[in-house]
C-alpha positions in Angstrom: -0.9 127.5 99.3 -3.7 125.8 100.1 -6.6 125.8 102.2 -7.1 122.8 104.5 -11.2 122.4 105.6 -9.7 122.8 108.8 -6.9 124.0 110.7 -6.9 122.3 113.7 -5.9 118.9 115.2 -8.8 117.3 115.9 -7.3 115.7 119.2 -5.1 116.9 121.4 -3.3 115.9 124.5 -6.0 117.4 126.3 -8.8 115.4 124.9 -8.9 111.7 125.0 -10.1 109.3 122.7 -12.9 108.8 124.0 -14.1 112.2 123.8 -13.1 112.8 120.3 -14.1 116.3 118.9 -15.7 115.9 115.4 -13.8 118.0 112.5 -14.6 121.4 112.2 -14.9 122.8 108.6 -13.0 126.2 107.7 -15.2 129.2 107.8 -14.8 130.3 104.7 -13.7 126.9 103.2 -15.2 125.9 99.3 -16.7 123.0 100.2 -20.0 123.1 102.5 -18.8 119.7 104.4 -18.1 116.2 103.3 -20.6 113.9 102.2 -21.3 110.6 103.5 -20.3 108.9 100.4 -16.9 110.9 100.0 -16.2 110.2 103.9 -17.0 106.1 103.0 -14.6 106.3 99.6 -11.7 108.2 101.4 -11.6 105.5 104.2 -10.6 102.7 101.7 -8.3 101.7 99.0 -5.1 102.7 100.4 -2.3 100.7 101.0 -0.1 99.3 103.7 2.7 101.6 104.5 3.7 100.6 108.1 7.5 100.4 108.1 9.7 97.3 109.5 13.2 96.6 110.4 14.4 100.1 111.0 17.1 101.0 112.4 17.6 103.3 115.9 18.6 106.6 115.5 22.6 107.5 115.5 22.5 108.6 119.1 20.1 106.1 120.5 22.8 104.5 122.9 23.6 108.1 124.1 20.3 109.1 124.8 19.4 105.7 127.2 22.7 107.2 128.9 21.5 110.4 129.6 17.7 109.2 130.4 19.7 106.0 132.9 21.8 109.3 134.6 18.2 111.4 134.9 16.9 108.4 136.8 19.6 108.2 138.9 19.5 111.4 140.2 15.9 111.7 141.0 15.1 108.2 142.1 10.9 107.8 143.2 9.8 110.5 141.1 7.8 110.7 137.9 9.6 113.1 135.3 7.9 114.6 132.5 9.7 115.9 129.9 7.8 117.6 126.6 8.8 118.5 123.1 6.2 121.4 123.3 3.8 122.5 120.5 3.3 124.0 117.2 2.9 127.8 117.5 0.8 130.1 115.3 2.9 132.6 113.1 -0.4 134.4 112.1 -4.2 133.4 111.7 -3.8 129.1 110.5 0.2 129.5 109.9 2.4 127.9 112.4 6.3 128.9 113.0 8.4 125.7 112.3 8.4 123.1 115.0 11.3 122.6 117.1 11.4 120.3 119.7 12.7 121.0 123.4 16.2 121.1 124.0 15.5 119.2 127.2 13.3 116.1 124.9 15.5 116.3 122.0 18.4 115.6 124.5 16.7 112.5 125.9 15.0 111.2 123.2 16.5 112.0 119.9 12.8 113.0 118.8 11.7 115.8 117.7 8.4 115.4 116.7 6.1 117.8 118.0 3.6 117.3 121.0 5.7 114.6 121.9 6.5 114.3 126.1 8.7 111.7 127.2 8.1 110.2 130.6 9.8 108.1 132.9 7.7 106.4 135.7 9.2 105.6 138.7 9.7 102.0 139.6 11.9 99.7 142.6 15.5 99.8 140.7 15.3 102.9 138.5 12.4 104.3 136.2 10.4 102.8 132.9 11.3 105.2 130.1 7.7 105.6 127.8 7.6 108.5 125.1 4.2 109.9 124.2 3.2 110.4 120.6 0.7 111.0 117.9 -0.1 108.0 115.8 -0.6 108.2 112.3 -3.2 110.3 110.9 -6.7 108.4 111.6 -8.3 107.6 108.5 -11.7 106.3 109.8 -12.5 109.8 111.1 -11.1 111.5 107.8 -8.5 113.1 110.1 -5.8 112.1 107.6 -6.9 114.6 104.7 -9.4 117.0 106.3 -7.3 118.2 109.3 -4.8 120.7 109.1 -1.9 118.4 110.5 -3.4 115.5 108.6 -1.2 113.3 106.5 -2.3 114.4 103.4 -1.3 117.9 104.8 1.9 118.6 106.4 3.2 114.4 105.4 3.5 111.0 107.3 4.4 110.6 110.9 5.8 107.5 112.4 3.4 105.1 114.0 4.1 104.0 117.3 5.7 100.8 116.5 8.0 102.6 113.7 8.7 105.0 116.9 9.7 102.1 119.1 12.1 100.9 116.8 13.7 104.3 115.8 14.0 105.8 119.3 14.8 102.6 121.6 11.5 103.6 124.1 8.2 102.0 124.1 5.6 104.5 122.6 2.2 105.4 123.5 -0.9 107.3 122.0 -0.5 111.2 123.4 -3.8 111.7 123.5 -4.0 108.9 126.4 -1.5 111.1 128.3 -3.2 113.9 130.1 -6.0 111.7 131.7 -3.0 109.5 133.4 -1.3 112.1 134.6 -4.2 113.6 136.4 -4.3 110.0 138.2 -0.6 110.2 138.9 0.5 109.6 142.6 3.3 110.4 144.2 6.3 113.1 143.4 6.2 114.1 139.8 8.4 117.2 138.3 7.5 119.0 135.0 9.5 121.0 132.5 7.8 123.9 132.3 6.9 126.3 129.4 6.7 123.4 126.9 3.4 122.2 126.6 0.2 124.0 128.3 -2.0 120.8 128.3 0.3 118.7 130.6 1.1 121.8 132.7 -2.6 121.6 133.2 -3.2 117.9 134.2 -0.6 118.7 136.4 -1.2 121.8 138.0 -2.0 120.2 141.8 1.3 117.9 141.4 3.9 120.0 141.0 5.7 122.5 142.3 7.9 125.7 140.5 10.6 124.8 142.4 10.9 121.4 142.0 10.2 121.7 137.9 12.9 124.0 137.9 15.5 121.8 139.9 14.7 119.3 137.3 15.4 121.9 134.6 18.6 123.4 136.0 20.0 118.9 136.2 18.8 118.6 132.7 21.0 122.1 132.0 24.2 121.3 133.6 24.0 117.6 132.6 24.8 119.0 129.3 28.1 120.5 129.9 30.1 118.1 129.0 29.8 116.5 125.4 29.8 112.9 124.7 31.2 111.8 121.4 28.2 111.9 119.5 27.9 115.8 120.4 31.8 116.6 119.4 31.0 114.7 115.7 27.9 116.8 115.7 29.1 120.0 116.7 32.2 119.4 114.1 29.6 118.9 111.6 27.6 122.2 112.1 30.8 123.8 112.1 31.8 122.3 108.5 28.6 123.2 107.1 29.0 126.6 108.7 32.6 126.6 107.0 31.0 126.2 103.4 28.6 129.0 104.3 31.1 131.5 105.0 32.8 130.6 101.6 29.7 130.6 99.9 29.2 134.3 101.6 32.5 136.0 100.1 31.7 134.2 96.8 28.8 136.5 96.6 29.9 139.5 98.2 29.6 141.5 94.9 26.3 140.7 94.2 25.4 141.8 97.8 27.1 145.5 97.6 24.0 145.6 94.9 21.3 144.5 97.0 21.6 144.5 100.7 22.6 142.5 104.0 19.8 140.3 102.6 22.0 139.0 100.1 24.6 137.6 102.8 21.7 136.1 105.2 20.1 134.2 102.3 23.6 132.9 100.9 24.2 131.3 104.5 20.8 130.3 104.9 20.5 128.4 101.7 24.1 126.2 103.0 22.4 125.6 106.7 19.2 124.1 104.8 20.6 122.3 102.2 23.0 121.0 104.3 21.6 121.1 108.5 18.0 121.1 109.8 18.5 125.3 109.9 20.4 128.3 111.2 21.0 127.7 114.8 20.5 131.2 115.6 18.8 134.8 113.6 22.4 135.0 111.3 23.7 139.0 112.2 25.0 140.0 108.7 26.6 143.6 109.7 28.0 145.4 107.3 29.7 149.0 108.1 28.3 150.7 111.3 26.0 147.9 111.9 28.8 145.7 113.4 28.7 147.6 116.3 25.3 146.3 116.9 26.0 143.1 118.9 23.2 140.9 117.7 22.2 142.7 114.4 19.6 140.6 112.5 18.0 143.0 110.6 20.2 142.6 107.3 18.8 145.3 105.5 21.8 147.5 105.7 24.1 148.9 102.5 27.1 145.9 101.9 29.7 149.0 100.7 33.1 148.5 99.6 35.7 149.8 102.2 33.6 149.0 105.2 33.9 145.5 107.1 31.6 142.8 106.9 30.7 141.0 110.7 29.2 138.2 110.2 28.5 135.8 113.2 26.4 132.0 112.2 26.0 128.8 112.4 24.7 125.9 110.8 22.1 123.4 112.8 22.3 120.2 111.5 19.6 117.4 111.8 20.1 116.4 114.7 19.7 120.4 116.4 23.6 120.7 117.5 24.6 124.5 116.5 27.5 126.1 115.1 28.3 129.7 116.5 31.4 130.9 114.6 32.0 134.7 113.5 34.4 136.3 111.3 35.2 140.0 110.7 35.8 140.5 107.1 37.3 143.2 104.7 34.3 143.5 102.0 37.0 144.7 99.4 39.1 141.8 100.5 41.9 144.4 102.1 41.7 145.4 105.3 42.6 149.9 105.9 45.3 150.6 108.3 42.6 151.4 111.0 40.5 148.3 110.5 43.5 146.3 110.6 45.0 148.1 114.0 41.7 147.1 115.5 41.1 143.8 114.3 44.7 142.7 115.0 43.8 143.6 118.7 40.7 141.5 118.7 42.9 138.3 117.5 45.6 139.0 119.7 43.0 138.7 122.4 41.3 135.6 121.4 44.5 134.1 121.1 45.0 135.1 124.3 41.6 133.4 125.7 42.1 130.1 123.4 45.0 129.5 125.2 43.7 129.7 128.5 40.9 127.2 127.8 42.2 123.7 129.2 41.0 121.2 131.6 41.5 122.3 135.5 41.2 126.0 134.3 38.5 128.4 136.0 35.6 128.8 133.3 36.5 132.6 133.9 40.2 132.5 132.4 39.9 132.7 129.1 37.5 136.3 129.3 39.8 137.1 132.1 43.0 136.4 129.3 41.0 138.0 126.5 39.8 141.6 128.4 42.9 142.0 129.8 44.7 141.9 126.5 42.0 144.8 125.4 42.3 146.6 127.9 45.9 147.0 127.6 45.6 148.2 123.6 42.8 150.4 125.1 44.9 152.4 127.2 47.9 152.0 124.6 45.9 153.8 122.4 45.2 156.2 124.6 41.4 156.0 124.6 41.8 155.0 128.7 43.9 155.8 131.6 46.1 153.3 133.0 46.8 151.2 134.7 45.2 148.4 133.6 44.6 146.5 136.3 42.2 149.5 137.3 40.5 149.6 134.5 39.8 146.0 134.7 38.6 146.3 138.2 36.5 148.9 137.2 35.3 147.5 133.9 35.8 151.1 132.3 37.5 148.6 128.8 33.8 147.3 128.6 32.5 150.6 127.1 34.2 149.5 123.9 34.1 145.3 124.5 30.6 145.4 125.6 30.3 141.5 126.2 31.1 138.8 127.9 34.2 136.4 125.5 32.3 133.4 125.2 29.3 130.8 126.3 28.8 127.1 126.1 27.4 125.7 122.8 25.7 122.3 122.3 21.8 121.6 121.6 21.3 125.2 122.2 23.5 128.3 121.0 23.5 129.5 124.5 23.9 126.1 125.8 23.5 125.4 130.0 21.8 128.5 130.0 19.7 127.4 133.4 22.9 125.9 134.8 23.8 127.3 138.4 26.7 129.9 138.5 28.9 127.6 140.5 28.3 125.1 137.6 29.0 127.6 135.1 30.8 130.5 134.9 32.2 130.2 138.6 33.2 126.6 137.7 36.0 124.5 136.3 36.5 123.4 132.2 36.2 119.8 132.0 37.4 117.8 128.9 34.3 117.6 126.7 32.7 121.2 127.5 32.5 122.8 124.1 32.6 127.0 124.4 32.8 129.5 122.2 35.6 132.3 122.6 34.5 135.5 120.9 35.8 139.0 122.4 35.4 141.9 120.0 35.8 145.7 120.2 32.6 147.9 119.3 33.3 152.3 118.5 30.0 153.1 117.8 29.2 155.9 115.2 28.0 158.5 117.5 31.3 157.8 120.1 32.3 161.1 121.0 35.2 159.9 123.0 37.4 158.1 120.5 38.8 159.2 117.7 36.4 159.3 114.0 38.6 156.9 112.5 37.4 154.8 115.0 33.7 155.6 114.9 31.8 153.1 113.4 34.3 150.0 113.4 33.0 147.0 115.0 35.1 143.7 115.2 34.7 140.0 116.7 36.4 136.7 115.6 34.7 134.0 117.3 35.4 130.3 117.5 34.2 126.9 118.5 36.6 125.5 121.1 36.2 122.0 122.7 38.2 120.8 125.6 40.6 118.2 125.7 42.4 115.7 127.9 45.8 117.6 127.4 43.9 121.4 126.4 42.1 122.5 123.6 41.0 122.1 119.9 39.7 124.4 118.0 36.3 123.2 115.6 36.2 125.8 113.3 40.5 126.5 112.7 39.2 125.4 108.9 38.3 129.4 109.0 41.6 132.0 108.7 41.5 134.2 111.6 45.0 136.2 111.2 44.5 139.3 108.6 46.8 138.1 106.1 45.5 134.9 106.4 41.9 136.2 105.6 42.8 138.4 103.0 44.6 135.7 101.1 41.6 133.2 101.7 39.3 135.9 100.3 41.2 136.7 97.0 41.4 133.0 96.3 37.5 131.9 96.9 37.1 135.1 94.5 39.2 134.1 91.9 37.7 130.4 91.8 
């Protein structure tokens, strides 16, 4: 990795153009500075690369409709929605940037330091997206700065961004001063941009800002046609990622869970933006740890592999799918017994997903089946209704049976309870159904043969006008079908 002269951006949203800071030199850089002659030389001799006639992004009409709904909800108020800034991983290296969900939802843009501002007017709002313009060639930023064009790549000019996003664009370095001078009520989505928050510190309240965040979370509950299409793309790529994993299980046996993680990651990066969350590649007793993301354990024949993973599309919509697979291709008798119970539970949960149903219905249906099985197996004393009332099944079921899905793997998380878990399903809502049974390796309350077995089956479901559609139906779920599917892939 090459060393740039300056790892810091010369102008941030907190620094106005008139207060431009000089580009700093790296403390231990090999060049002591830049001569006047070199600086002058670097200013000229570059072709004009401005792009013209760019097509709007595919979701431009949808983001415009979302902004219109937001405008109608908060008339007469200035609304500020930042994308966020780069976060340092260590010293002068940063984590890969991921725009805030709220900003991406309203603009379709994914660039760091961007800020969407809705300025109130008599009949709604004027939307402006504030962005960093192309790197400055006069002051040397484009080749000297760590975020300059020759270091991290070209970014759109403001004119180009306007064409792509369908929103007027301005220089984000002018925004802090404009916000400081703003009058009237203001709301901001907090937690993404410290510079924006500093500029608004005396103009906003935590309560009002939270109302904006909650609204944007609830607005994402019902997906439009573009979003459902993106989720299907994410799921389709995820299905191919699962197929990739089955084909290399012999290599994972010779190495570790990391081989599985890397195999799925390759599919995510080739077909999408990234993984939507840390892949859970849990073999053997690791499958009983709900979020096992260390992925450093052994992969042994005779054990189960719980693979919980999802591809994130280039537009940031993520799948979230789980299958529990026999590493050697065949479930043992006890593994199949537990697997079949979870499958039956999931079938009951999926059947309960339909418009007009309570959101909780699919969870209750799934849990009822699992409680019945635990009583039938003698692990709990009935009646089943008493077990469910006391939540005794949770020793082995542990988690809720699903969640909303979208731009976040746990989408709509800031929504009010009455609009989410206590709400009603509507067409266009997308959620997971993912019951599981987990028998810890040290659980002395169950027979030894159960210990160390964890099973989860998870699918991505969209509510339709007359029921539901399983977006991840391309992956088999029933035990016999799983075994046949694995055998076919290993022979391919």
